[in-house]
N, C-alpha and C positions, 0 to 999 in steps of 0.2 A: 491674222488667222481668223476665220468664221466659223461662228458656232450656231447650231440648229436654231436655237432660240434668240440669238443676239438682234438686238434693234438695229436695223439700218435706216436710209434716209426716209423722210417720210413716217416714221416710228413703226414701221411694219415689220413684224418678225420675218424673217427668212423663210420658215415655214409655210407662208401664207402664199408663196410665191406659186406660179403655175408651173407645173410638171410635163416633161415630156411622155412620163408614163409607158412608154415601152423601152426595153433593153435591144439597141441595134445589134444584130447579129452579122457581124461582120466577114465571118470565116464559117465553114462547115466543119465536121468533125474530123476531116481528113486534112485541114488547116489550106481548103483552097476557097476561093471567093465564094460567098455564099450566092446561089444561082438567082435570089430573090432580090439581091442588096442593092441594084442600079434601078429594079423595076417596082415590084412590091411595095418593098420596105422604104425605099426613097419617098415613094407616091404617099403612102400611110404617115412617115415623118413630115411630110410638106402640109398634108392637111392638117395634122397635128399642131403645127408652129403656125399655120395660116389662120387658123380658128376663127372660120368666118361668122360664127354664132354670138361671138363677144364683141360689143363694140369697144371697149377700151384695147383689146387685141389690134383692134384696126388702126389705132393710132401709132402703135410699135411695130416690130419686126418688117420694116418697110423693105422692100428688095435691094434698094441701094445700100442700105447699112449693113444687110447680109451678105452683098456682095462684095464689102469691103474684106470680111473674112475669108471669102472664097479666094478673092484676089490673093490674099498674103499667104495661105495656103499653096496656092499655085506658084507663087514666087519662092517659096520654101522646097516646096518639090522641083521645081526648074535647076535650083543651085544644086539640090544633093544630084539630079540627072547628071548634071555636068562634070560632077566627082563626089561618086558615093563614098568615098574614105572620108566625107568631110561630114557625113551625117552626124556622128556623134558629136561633132562641134555644134551643129545647127540643132540638135534635138532641145537644148534648153529655150532656144528661141522661138521653135515649135509649139512646145509647152506653153509658152508665154501666153498665147493666142487664148486660153483658158482666163487668166488675169485680165485680158483685154474685153473678154466676153462676159465677165463680173463687172467690169468697170461701166461698160455700156448698160447692161442692167441696173446699175445702181443711176445712173441716168436716163433711165426709162427707155432706151433707144432699141433695146433689145428685150424679152422676158425670158423668164426662167426654162421653158420648155424649149427656147433656142440655145440657151446656156448649157441646160442638158444634152442637146445635141453635140456642140463644140466639145465639152466633157468627154462625152464618150468617143467621139472620133479622136481626139488627141490622146486619150488614154489607150486606144488601140494601137496607136504608133510605137511600133517599136523597131522597125528597120525601114529602108528605104523603100520596100515592096509595099509594106504596110502604108506608109506615106503614098503613094501613087493610089494605093486602093481608098485610102480615104480620100483624096482628093477627087477621085474619080466617083464617088459616093456623093461627094458634096456638089458636085456636078449635075450628076441627075436629080438630087434633092432641089436645087435651084431651078431647073426646068418645070419639074411639077411642082414648085413653090411658086413661082411665075405666074402658072395658068390657076393655081389657087387663088392666090392673093389677088391678081389682077393690078398692082400699083405699078 
């Protein structure tokens, strides 16, 4: 278990990590997909994660690394689409993406802002429909991210 002030690799406390700094609003008050989710929200989050102004950030959050997380989310969404009754069986493995993101952060392959993105997306998923929405958001994010990052 990780605690806010716990020392991590390199002796840096977790609280020093870069954060996403926004809460992703996946649905509106009526429970429908937020109208800005795949456009303004995905673009804003992509700009934050790309962080062109930070030289250190240019060494991490490579498109290929982020694509691995997207590809896994796509794989789980496809499995659920084939048999929605198995959603509850797959959910623990979908949630494991958060642990994989934390591991990637520990290896300095992604930063805290991307981990925050993964955590918010995975925490949102409570049904097969939510999984599809999260996958589509991630798809939109990846499109904007590629434009921002350019790698």
